[in-house]
MILUM-678147 format. One record per atom (N, C-alpha, C): residue in one letter; z negated, x, y negated. Coordinates in steps of 0.1 Angstrom, whole numbers, padded with zeros to 4 digits, always signed. Atoms other than C-alpha are relative to their C-alpha. Example, Ala and Ser with C-alpha at 12.3 -4.5 7.8 and 13.67 -1.06 7.14 Angstrom:
2
a+0000+0009+0012a-0078+0123+0045a+0000+0009-0012s+0000-0009+0011s-0071+0137+0011s-0008-0008-0011
//
This chain:
339
x+0001+0010+0011x-0558-0374-0234x+0013-0008-0001x-0013+0007+0000x-0521-0382-0235x+0002-0009+0011x-0001+0009-0012x-0522-0396-0200x-0008-0013-0002x+0009+0012+0002x-0551-0419-0209x+0006-0010-0010x-0006+0010+0010x-0533-0433-0240x+0012-0007+0006x-0011+0006-0007x-0502-0439-0219x-0004-0011+0009x+0005+0011-0009x-0522-0459-0194x-0005-0012-0008x+0005+0012+0008x-0539-0480-0221x+0012-0008-0006x-0012+0007+0005x-0505-0488-0237x+0007-0008+0011x-0006+0008-0011x-0490-0498-0203x-0008-0012+0003x+0008+0012-0002x-0520-0521-0197x+0001-0010-0010x-0002+0010+0011x-0516-0537-0231x+0013-0007+0001x-0013+0006-0001x-0479-0543-0226x+0000-0010+0012x+0001+0009-0012x-0486-0558-0191x-0007-0013-0003x+0008+0012+0004x-0512-0581-0206x+0007-0009-0009x-0008+0008+0009x-0489-0593-0233x+0010-0008+0007x-0010+0007-0008x-0462-0601-0209x-0006-0011+0008x+0006+0010-0008x-0486-0620-0187x-0004-0012-0008x+0003+0011+0008x-0497-0641-0216x+0012-0008-0006x-0012+0006+0006x-0462-0648-0229x+0004-0012+0007x-0005+0012-0006x-0451-0684-0223x+0015-0001+0003x-0015+0000-0002x-0414-0675-0224x+0005+0012+0007x-0006-0012-0006x-0394-0653-0202x+0009+0007-0010x-0010-0007+0008x-0372-0626-0218x+0008+0009+0008x-0009-0009-0007x-0343-0604-0208x+0008+0007-0011x-0008-0008+0010x-0323-0577-0225x+0014-0003+0002x-0015+0002+0000x-0287-0585-0234x+0003-0014+0005x-0004+0013-0005x-0289-0621-0222x+0006-0009-0010x-0006+0009+0009x-0268-0648-0238x-0002-0014+0005x+0002+0014-0004x-0273-0686-0238x+0013-0006+0005x-0012+0006-0005x-0249-0706-0217x+0004-0012-0009x-0003+0012+0008x-0252-0734-0243x+0005+0004-0014x-0005-0004+0014x-0240-0713-0273x+0013-0006-0003x-0013+0006+0004x-0211-0728-0292x+0011+0010+0002x-0012-0008-0002x-0176-0715-0285x+0003+0007-0014x-0003-0007+0012x-0164-0689-0310x+0012-0007-0008x-0011+0006+0008x-0142-0702-0339x+0013+0008+0001x-0013-0007-0001x-0105-0694-0336x+0003+0004-0014x-0005-0005+0013x-0088-0675-0364x+0012-0008-0004x-0010+0009+0004x-0069-0703-0380x+0000+0000-0015x-0001+0001+0015x-0056-0702-0416x-0005-0013-0006x+0005+0013+0006x-0073-0727-0439x+0010-0011-0002x-0011+0011+0002x-0040-0745-0445x+0002-0008+0013x-0002+0006-0013x-0039-0753-0408x-0012-0007+0006x+0012+0004-0007x-0075-0761-0401x-0002-0015+0000x+0002+0014+0001x-0075-0797-0413x+0006-0008+0012x-0007+0007-0011x-0051-0807-0385x-0005+0004+0013x+0004-0006-0013x-0068-0786-0358x-0015-0002+0002x+0014-0001-0002x-0105-0790-0364x-0005-0011+0009x+0004+0011-0009x-0108-0823-0345x+0001+0005+0015x-0002-0005-0014x-0094-0806-0313x-0011+0010+0003x+0010-0011-0003x-0118-0776-0317x-0014-0006+0001x+0013+0006-0002x-0148-0799-0322x-0001-0007+0013x+0000+0006-0013x-0138-0818-0291x-0003+0010+0011x+0003-0010-0010x-0138-0786-0271x-0014+0005-0001x+0014-0004+0001x-0172-0776-0285x-0009-0010+0006x+0009+0010-0006x-0187-0809-0276x+0001+0000+0015x-0001+0000-0015x-0173-0807-0241x-0007+0012+0006x+0007-0012-0005x-0186-0772-0237x-0015-0001+0001x+0015+0002+0001x-0221-0783-0247x-0005-0009+0011x+0004+0009-0011x-0220-0809-0219x+0000+0008+0013x+0001-0008-0012x-0218-0780-0194x+0013+0002+0007x-0013-0002-0006x-0181-0779-0188x+0004+0015-0001x-0003-0014+0000x-0171-0744-0178x+0013+0003-0007x-0012-0004+0007x-0145-0725-0198x+0007+0010+0008x-0008-0010-0007x-0117-0702-0187x-0005+0014-0002x+0003-0014+0002x-0122-0665-0182x+0007+0006-0011x-0007-0006+0011x-0115-0645-0213x+0010+0011+0004x-0011-0010-0002x-0083-0625-0214x+0010-0001-0011x-0009+0000+0010x-0054-0618-0236x+0007-0014+0000x-0008+0013-0001x-0036-0650-0223x-0009-0011+0005x+0009+0010-0005x-0066-0667-0207x-0013+0002-0007x+0011-0003+0008x-0091-0668-0235x-0011-0011+0002x+0011+0009-0002x-0126-0684-0231x-0001-0010-0011x+0001+0010+0011x-0122-0702-0264x+0009-0012+0002x-0009+0011-0001x-0096-0725-0251x+0003-0004+0015x-0002+0004-0014x-0101-0735-0214x+0005-0014+0000x-0005+0013-0002x-0082-0766-0203x-0011-0009+0006x+0011+0008-0005x-0109-0793-0199x+0005-0013+0004x-0005+0014-0003x-0086-0822-0191x-0005-0006+0013x+0002+0006-0013x-0092-0826-0154x-0015-0003+0003x+0014+0002-0004x-0130-0825-0156x-0008-0005-0012x+0007+0004+0011x-0139-0839-0190x+0000-0015-0004x-0002+0014+0003x-0133-0876-0188x-0014-0006-0003x+0013+0006+0005x-0160-0900-0202x-0009-0002+0012x+0010+0002-0011x-0192-0902-0182x-0004-0015+0001x+0003+0014+0000x-0195-0939-0190x+0007-0007+0012x-0006+0006-0012x-0188-0961-0159x+0011-0010-0005x-0011+0009+0004x-0156-0981-0160x+0013+0005+0007x-0013-0003-0006x-0119-0980-0150x+0005+0013-0006x-0006-0012+0004x-0103-0946-0151x+0014+0001+0006x-0014-0001-0005x-0065-0941-0148x+0004+0014-0003x-0004-0014+0001x-0053-0906-0142x+0013+0003+0006x-0013-0005-0006x-0022-0886-0132x+0000-0002+0015x-0002+0003-0014x-0010-0897-0098x-0003-0014+0004x+0003+0014-0003x-0024-0932-0099x+0013-0009-0001x-0011+0008-0002x+0001-0958-0088x-0004-0015+0001x+0003+0014-0001x+0002-0996-0092x-0001-0007-0013x+0001+0009+0012x-0006-1024-0117x-0007+0007-0012x+0007-0006+0011x-0031-1004-0137x+0008+0011-0007x-0009-0010+0006x-0007-0975-0142x+0011-0006-0007x-0010+0007+0007x+0020-0999-0151x-0005-0006-0013x+0006+0005+0012x-0003-1016-0176x-0001+0011-0011x+0002-0011+0009x-0011-0982-0191x+0013+0004-0007x-0013-0004+0006x+0026-0973-0195x+0005-0010-0009x-0004+0010+0009x+0034-1006-0210x-0007+0000-0014x+0008-0001+0012x+0006-1003-0235x+0004+0012-0009x-0004-0012+0007x+0016-0968-0245x+0014-0002-0006x-0014+0002+0005x+0053-0979-0248x+0000-0009-0012x-0001+0009+0011x+0047-1008-0271x-0007+0005-0012x+0006-0007+0012x+0025-0986-0293x+0008+0012-0005x-0009-0011+0005x+0053-0960-0295x-0004+0014+0004x+0004-0014-0005x+0036-0931-0276x+0009+0005+0011x-0008-0004-0011x+0061-0931-0247x+0014+0002-0004x-0014-0002+0003x+0097-0918-0248x+0008-0010+0008x-0007+0011-0008x+0107-0951-0231x-0003-0013-0007x+0001+0014+0006x+0112-0987-0243x-0003-0010+0011x+0003+0011-0010x+0097-1017-0225x+0003-0013-0007x-0004+0014+0005x+0112-1052-0230x-0005-0010+0010x+0006+0010-0009x+0092-1081-0216x+0012-0010+0004x-0010+0009-0005x+0113-1105-0194x-0001-0013-0007x+0001+0013+0006x+0099-1137-0209x+0002+0002-0015x-0003-0001+0015x+0111-1144-0245x-0014-0001-0007x+0012-0001+0007x+0081-1133-0265x+0001+0010-0011x+0000-0009+0011x+0074-1115-0297x-0008+0013+0004x+0007-0013-0003x+0062-1079-0298x-0015-0002-0002x+0015+0002+0002x+0028-1091-0312x-0006-0007+0011x+0006+0008-0011x+0023-1116-0284x-0001+0009+0012x+0001-0010-0011x+0030-1088-0258x-0012+0009-0002x+0012-0009+0003x+0005-1065-0275x-0013-0007+0002x+0012+0008-0002x-0021-1092-0276x-0003-0003+0015x+0002+0002-0014x-0016-1100-0239x-0005+0012+0007x+0005-0012-0006x-0020-1064-0229x-0014+0004-0005x+0014-0003+0005x-0051-1060-0251x-0010-0009+0006x+0009+0009-0007x-0067-1091-0236x-0002+0003+0014x+0001-0005-0013x-0060-1078-0202x-0010+0012+0002x+0010-0012+0000x-0079-1046-0210x-0014-0005-0002x+0014+0005+0002x-0109-1065-0224x-0005-0007+0012x+0004+0007-0012x-0110-1086-0193x-0001+0008+0012x+0000-0010-0011x-0107-1055-0171x+0009-0005+0012x-0010+0004-0010x-0078-1071-0152x+0012+0009+0001x-0012-0010+0001x-0051-1047-0164x+0012-0006+0007x-0012+0007-0006x-0024-1072-0155x+0012+0004-0009x-0012-0003+0008x+0010-1058-0166x+0009-0012-0002x-0010+0011+0003x+0038-1079-0180x+0012+0003+0008x-0013-0001-0006x+0071-1085-0164x+0010+0005-0010x-0010-0005+0010x+0100-1066-0180x+0008+0011+0005x-0009-0011-0003x+0125-1038-0180x-0003+0012-0008x+0002-0013+0007x+0124-1001-0189x+0013+0007-0002x-0011-0008+0003x+0147-0977-0205x-0005+0013-0006x+0004-0013+0007x+0141-0940-0211x+0009+0002-0012x-0007-0002+0013x+0152-0930-0246x+0010+0012+0002x-0009-0012-0002x+0168-0897-0233x+0003+0002+0014x-0004-0002-0014x+0186-0888-0202x+0001+0015+0004x+0000-0014-0002x+0182-0850-0204x-0013+0006-0005x-0005-0007-0012x+0170-0826-0191x-0004-0007+0013x+0003+0007-0013x+0169-0836-0154x-0014+0003+0004x+0014-0004-0004x+0136-0817-0149x-0010-0010-0006x+0009+0010+0007x+0120-0841-0174x+0002-0014+0005x-0003+0014-0005x+0138-0873-0163x-0007-0003+0013x+0005+0001-0014x+0126-0867-0127x-0015-0003+0000x+0014+0003+0001x+0090-0870-0139x-0004-0014-0001x+0004+0014+0005x+0092-0906-0150x+0000-0010+0011x+0001+0011-0009x+0081-0936-0130x-0008-0011-0007x+0007+0010+0008x+0071-0969-0148x-0014-0004+0006x+0012+0005-0005x+0044-0979-0123x-0009+0011+0006x+0008-0012-0004x+0029-0944-0119x-0005+0007-0013x+0005-0008+0011x+0007-0923-0142x+0005+0014+0003x-0007-0012-0002x+0030-0893-0144x-0004+0010-0011x+0003-0009+0011x+0028-0861-0165x+0005-0006-0014x-0005+0006+0012x+0049-0881-0191x-0011-0009-0006x+0011+0009+0004x+0021-0907-0192x-0012+0008-0005x+0011-0008+0004x-0005-0880-0194x+0002+0006-0014x-0003-0005+0013x+0012-0864-0224x-0002-0011-0011x+0002+0011+0009x+0013-0898-0241x-0014-0003-0003x+0015+0003+0002x-0024-0904-0235x-0006+0011-0009x+0006-0011+0009x-0032-0869-0250x+0004-0002-0014x-0004+0003+0014x-0012-0878-0281x-0008-0011-0006x+0008+0011+0005x-0030-0911-0284x-0015+0004-0002x+0014-0005+0002x-0064-0894-0279x-0001+0008-0013x+0000-0009+0012x-0056-0868-0306x+0001-0009-0013x-0002+0008+0011x-0045-0895-0330x-0012-0009-0003x+0012+0009+0001x-0077-0916-0324x-0013+0008+0001x+0012-0009+0001x-0101-0886-0326x-0009-0001+0013x+0007+0000-0013x-0110-0887-0289x+0002+0013+0007x-0002-0012-0008x-0115-0858-0265x+0013+0000+0007x-0014+0000-0005x-0080-0847-0255x-0001+0005+0015x+0000-0003-0014x-0080-0848-0217x+0011-0006+0008x-0011+0007-0007x-0050-0870-0208x-0004-0010+0010x+0005+0010-0009x-0072-0894-0188x-0004-0013-0007x+0003+0013+0006x-0074-0931-0196x-0013-0005+0006x+0014+0005-0004x-0112-0936-0192x-0004-0011-0009x+0005+0012+0007x-0133-0963-0207x+0002+0001-0015x-0002-0002+0015x-0132-0948-0243x+0015-0002-0004x-0014+0001+0003x-0094-0945-0242x+0005-0014+0002x-0004+0014-0003x-0089-0980-0227x-0005-0009-0012x+0006+0008+0011x-0112-0995-0254x+0008+0003-0013x-0007-0003+0012x-0093-0977-0281x+0015-0005+0001x-0013+0006-0002x-0059-0988-0266x-0001-0015-0003x+0001+0014+0002x-0071-1024-0266x-0001-0003-0015x+0001+0002+0014x-0081-1021-0302x+0013+0002-0008x-0013-0003+0006x-0048-1005-0312x+0010-0011+0003x-0010+0011-0003x-0028-1032-0294x-0003-0013-0008x+0004+0012+0007x-0048-1060-0310x+0003+0001-0015x-0002-0001+0014x-0044-1046-0345x+0014+0004-0004x-0014-0003+0003x-0007-1036-0342x+0002+0015-0004x-0002-0014+0004x-0013-0998-0347x+0012+0006+0008x-0011-0007-0007x+0017-0976-0338x-0002+0015-0001x+0000-0015-0001x+0022-0939-0330x+0007+0005-0013x-0007-0006+0012x+0031-0916-0359x+0014+0004+0004x-0014-0003-0002x+0068-0910-0362x+0002+0015+0001x-0002-0015-0002x+0076-0875-0348x+0010+0002+0011x-0009-0003-0011x+0103-0860-0326x-0007+0002+0013x+0006-0002-0013x+0097-0860-0289x+0005+0013+0006x-0004-0013-0004x+0097-0824-0276x-0004+0003+0014x+0003-0004-0014x+0097-0809-0241x+0004+0015+0001x-0002-0015-0002x+0094-0772-0231x+0002+0002+0015x-0003-0003-0014x+0110-0760-0199x+0001+0015+0002x+0000-0014-0002x+0103-0725-0186x+0003+0003+0014x-0003-0005-0013x+0118-0707-0156x-0004+0014+0002x+0004-0013-0003x+0104-0677-0139x+0011+0008+0008x-0011-0007-0006x+0138-0669-0123x+0006+0010-0010x-0004-0010+0009x+0150-0637-0138x+0015-0001-0005x+0009-0003+0010x+0158-0633-0166x-0008-0013-0004x+0008+0012+0004x+0129-0656-0176x+0004-0006-0013x-0005+0007+0012x+0139-0682-0202x-0009-0012-0003x+0007+0013+0004x+0123-0710-0222x+0011-0008-0007x-0008+0009+0007x+0142-0740-0233x-0009-0010-0008x+0007+0010+0008x+0130-0763-0261x+0010-0012-0002x-0007+0012+0002x+0143-0799-0260x-0007-0009-0010x+0005+0009+0010x+0139-0823-0289x+0009-0012+0000x-0007+0012-0001x+0148-0859-0286x+0012+0000+0009x-0011+0000-0010x+0169-0852-0255x+0011+0010-0003x-0011-0010+0003x+0189-0823-0271x-0007+0014+0001x+0004-0014-0001x+0186-0786-0264x+0001+0006-0014x+0000-0006+0014x+0176-0769-0297x-0003+0015+0000x+0003-0014-0001x+0165-0735-0285x-0001+0005+0014x+0002-0007-0013x+0169-0711-0256x-0004+0014-0003x+0005-0014+0003x+0150-0678-0256x-0005+0006+0012x+0007-0007-0010x+0140-0651-0233x-0015+0000-0002x+0015+0001+0001x+0103-0652-0225x-0006+0009+0011x+0008-0007-0011x+0076-0635-0204x-0010-0009+0005x+0011+0008-0007x+0053-0652-0179x-0009+0010+0006x+0010-0008-0005x+0024-0639-0160x+0004+0010+0011x-0002-0009-0011x+0023-0608-0138x-0006-0005+0013x+0005+0005-0012x+0015-0612-0101x-0016-0001+0001x+0014+0000+0000x-0022-0604-0107x-0006-0011-0008x+0004+0011+0008x-0024-0632-0132x+0012-0009-0003x-0012+0008+0002x+0005-0656-0127x-0001-0012-0009x-0001+0013+0007x+0016-0685-0149x+0001-0011+0011x+0000+0010-0010x+0009-0717-0130x+0012-0009+0000x-0011+0009+0000x+0038-0738-0118x-0005-0014-0001x+0003+0014+0002x+0039-0775-0127x+0003-0004-0014x-0002+0006+0014x+0040-0797-0158x-0014-0003-0006x+0012+0002+0007x+0012-0798-0183x+0002-0004-0014x-0001+0004+0014x+0005-0813-0217x-0008+0010-0009x+0007-0008+0010x-0004-0792-0247x-0013-0007-0005x+0013+0007+0004x-0041-0800-0255x-0007+0006-0012x+0006-0005+0013x-0049-0777-0284x+0009+0011-0005x-0010-0009+0007x-0029-0756-0309x-0007+0008-0011x+0005-0008+0010x-0037-0727-0332x+0011+0007-0007x-0010-0008+0007x-0015-0712-0359x-0001+0015+0002x+0003-0014-0003x-0032-0679-0352x-0013+0001+0007x+0012-0002-0007x-0059-0667-0329x-0002+0014+0005x+0003-0013-0005x-0077-0635-0320x-0003-0001+0015x+0002+0001-0014x-0076-0628-0283x-0006+0014+0005x+0007-0011-0005x-0100-0604-0266x-0003-0002+0015x+0003+0001-0014x-0108-0596-0230x+0003+0013+0007x-0003-0012-0009x-0100-0572-0201x+0013-0003+0008x-0011+0001-0009x-0068-0566-0183x-0005+0000+0015x+0005+0001-0014x-0069-0570-0144x-0006+0014+0004x+0006-0013-0004x-0076-0532-0142x-0013+0003-0007x+0012-0002+0007x-0106-0536-0164x+0001+0006-0014x-0002-0006+0013x-0091-0521-0195x-0002-0011-0011x+0002+0010+0010x-0104-0539-0226x+0011+0000-0010x-0011+0001+0010x-0080-0552-0253x-0006-0009-0011x+0003+0008+0011x-0083-0568-0287x+0013-0002-0008x-0013+0004+0007x-0052-0586-0301x-0003-0010-0011x+0003+0009+0011x-0059-0600-0335x+0012-0008-0005x-0010+0008+0007x-0039-0628-0351x+0012-0003+0009x-0012+0004-0008x-0017-0638-0321x+0005-0014-0005x-0005+0011+0007x+0006-0664-0337x+0005-0011+0009x-0007+0012-0005x+0018-0699-0328x-0004-0003+0015x+0006+0002-0013x-0005-0707-0299x-0002-0014+0004x+0001+0014-0005x-0002-0739-0279x-0005+0001+0015x+0006-0001-0014x-0025-0741-0248x+0004-0013+0008x-0005+0011-0008x-0012-0762-0219x-0008-0001+0013x+0007+0001-0013x-0033-0753-0188x-0011+0011-0001x+0011-0009+0001x-0068-0738-0191x+0003+0010-0011x-0002-0010+0010x-0063-0704-0209x+0014+0004-0001x-0014-0003+0001x-0025-0704-0205x+0006-0007-0012x-0006+0005+0012x-0005-0709-0237x+0014+0005-0002x-0012-0005+0005x+0029-0706-0252x-0003+0006-0014x+0004-0006+0013x+0026-0681-0281x+0010+0012-0003x-0008-0012+0004x+0043-0653-0300x-0007+0013+0005x+0006-0013-0004x+0038-0617-0288x+0011+0010-0001x-0010-0010+0002x+0056-0585-0297x+0001+0009+0013x-0003-0009-0011x+0072-0567-0267x+0013+0007-0003x-0012-0007+0002x+0099-0541-0265x+0012-0008+0006x-0010+0008-0006x+0118-0564-0241x-0006-0013+0005x+0004+0013-0005x+0116-0600-0229x+0009-0004+0012x-0008+0005-0011x+0127-0618-0197x-0005+0003+0013x+0006-0002-0013x+0104-0607-0170x-0016+0000-0001x+0015+0001+0001x+0066-0610-0161x-0007+0012-0007x+0008-0011+0007x+0044-0591-0185x-0013-0005-0005x+0012+0006+0006x+0016-0615-0196x-0011-0001+0010x+0011+0003-0009x-0017-0625-0181x-0001-0015+0003x+0000+0015-0003x-0006-0661-0175x+0007-0008-0010x-0006+0007+0010x+0008-0671-0208x+0015+0001+0000x-0015-0001+0002x+0044-0677-0219x+0002+0006-0013x-0002-0008+0013x+0052-0650-0245x+0014-0002-0005x-0013+0001+0007x+0080-0654-0270x+0001+0010-0011x-0002-0007+0013x+0095-0633-0298x-0005-0009-0011x+0006+0007+0011x+0080-0643-0331x+0008-0011-0005x-0009+0010+0006x+0110-0662-0344x+0001-0012+0009x-0001+0011-0009x+0114-0683-0313x-0013-0007+0001x+0014+0006-0001x+0076-0689-0311x-0002-0009-0012x+0002+0008+0012x+0076-0702-0347x+0008-0013+0001x-0008+0012-0002x+0104-0727-0339x-0006-0009+0010x+0006+0008-0011x+0087-0739-0307x-0013-0006-0006x+0012+0005+0005x+0054-0743-0325x+0002-0011-0010x-0003+0010+0010x+0070-0763-0353x+0003-0014+0006x-0004+0013-0006x+0082-0789-0328x-0010-0004+0011x+0010+0003-0010x+0051-0789-0306x-0011-0007-0006x+0011+0008+0005x+0023-0814-0309x-0009-0002+0012x+0009+0003-0011x-0007-0824-0288x+0007-0010+0009x-0006+0008-0010x+0007-0839-0256x+0014+0004+0004x-0013-0005-0004x+0040-0820-0256x-0001+0006+0014x+0000-0005-0014x+0049-0813-0220x+0006+0014+0002x-0005-0013-0003x+0054-0778-0207x+0002+0001+0016x-0003-0001-0014x+0071-0774-0173x+0003+0015+0004x-0002-0013-0005x+0069-0741-0154x+0007-0001+0013x-0007+0002-0013x+0095-0738-0126x+0006+0014+0004x-0007-0012-0004x+0110-0711-0105x+0015-0002+0002x-0014+0003-0001x+0144-0728-0104x+0008+0005-0012x-0008-0005+0012x+0171-0712-0125x+0004-0011-0009x-0004+0010+0009x+0180-0731-0156x+0015-0001+0000x-0015+0001+0000x+0216-0745-0157x+0006+0008-0012x-0007-0007+0011x+0240-0724-0178x+0008-0010-0008
//
C-alpha cells in the first residue's frame, strides 16, 4: 500500500511540474537584484546616496560587479571603464590625444575642476571664452582655444608627471568624475554625450566647481609600505599602510575615487576559502573596482596584508577620508617615496 501511495504522489508531482509555465530552482538568485545597501550613518547618506543610486542603475543595465571580498566587495565594483552612456556621440576618455582632449581640459579648467589655469591668448573675457567652448560643444566641432597653461602646484613629481594639456590624463579623468558627481551623472570619468551636454550647459550659464582643496594620494609598495596625502601641493600626512597580498595584489597605476562610504560592512571569502564578516569598516574610498583606501585594525602596518585595498590605522584613515572627494586621484607605485 505504501509503495502505491508513493507512486501516486510521484506521478502527481511530475504532472504539476509538466504543467508549470515557469522554471524553478533551489537556492537560485536573480542577476537583476539590486545591490545591497552599504552601512552608512544617516548623517552621511545625503552626500552619498547619488553615487549609490548611480551604481544601482548601472548594475541593473547588466554591468558586472567585482567579486565579493574583504577589500574587493561586490557592492562597489569600479564601473568607470565600461559604463559610459549608450547614446551615440563623441566620447573622450583617458589616453585620447588631440583637439578634443584639449577642448575638454580647457572646459574643465575654466569651470574650476582642474588643478591648472588656462589663459586664452586673444584678449577676451572669461565669459566669452566659456561661451566659445560651449558653442563648440553644441556644434560638435570641439575646437579648443589658443592659450597658455599653468599647473597650480609643482609637487609631488609623481602627480606632475601625469599632466598634459592636449591629452586626457588621469588628472583629466579625476576632474570629469568630480564634474559628474556635482551634476548627478554616473561617475565613470568618461566624457560621453551626457557629460559633454552638461559641460556645454555649465559653460553657457557660468557655473563653477565647488571650492574645495585639491587632494592626491600616493602609495608605495616598497617596504615599508607608505601612504602620502598631498593637499594643494603640500604634504599633510605620511602613514604606514598595507596593500594586497600576492594572491590578491593592489593594482599599480593611477585611479580616481568613484564612491565613498563613511562606514561599510564587508563580507566574503579569503583566497583560501575562509569566510569573513567585517562590520563597520570605516572611511572607505573606492578607486579601482573593489579596491579602496580604508581604515582597518592590524597589529602592525607597512607590508602586504590586505586583499587588494590600502589599509590604514584609523586615525590616518580619518584624515585621508576628510580630504578625499569623488575624483581624488590615488597612485599605487613600487618606487620608494623620497625621504
